[in-house]
C-alpha angles and dihedrals in degrees: 000000000000125000116207109197124192113189115195130188111204140199104250089233092066100035098103094044091046092053091051091048091049094047099041104031121007102043094045089050091051091050091046089064088075091229096108134049100202143358143194138192119219133184119220110235100198097057128172115254113278099015139085118214131200134178119212110199127195126185122215126185092225143012088246090062091052091048090051089053093049092048103041108025114016098075094058094041092050090048090053091051090049090050091056102037108013114160093010100084142031125211137190128188133218131184119211134180114228105230100181 
């Protein structure tokens, strides 16, 4: 199992709107690609001063499924996120293998 983690640090002014967008639009669209089997959204509790940080996590059965997502779907979904919240957040991505 592969865990695709997207950590995003947000401007406090957009945090509530961003969470609603993630929950109601973005995360369902990511799942609708068929590349992931489940997801979760977490809030970082020990945040840096002035920012709010979330981690969106998506589980894929294989690395090939993640690669298919990154090739065929991620560019458009990232562009949509940028259209809504450009300049008000920063994200970084990590790929992990679930060992147990």
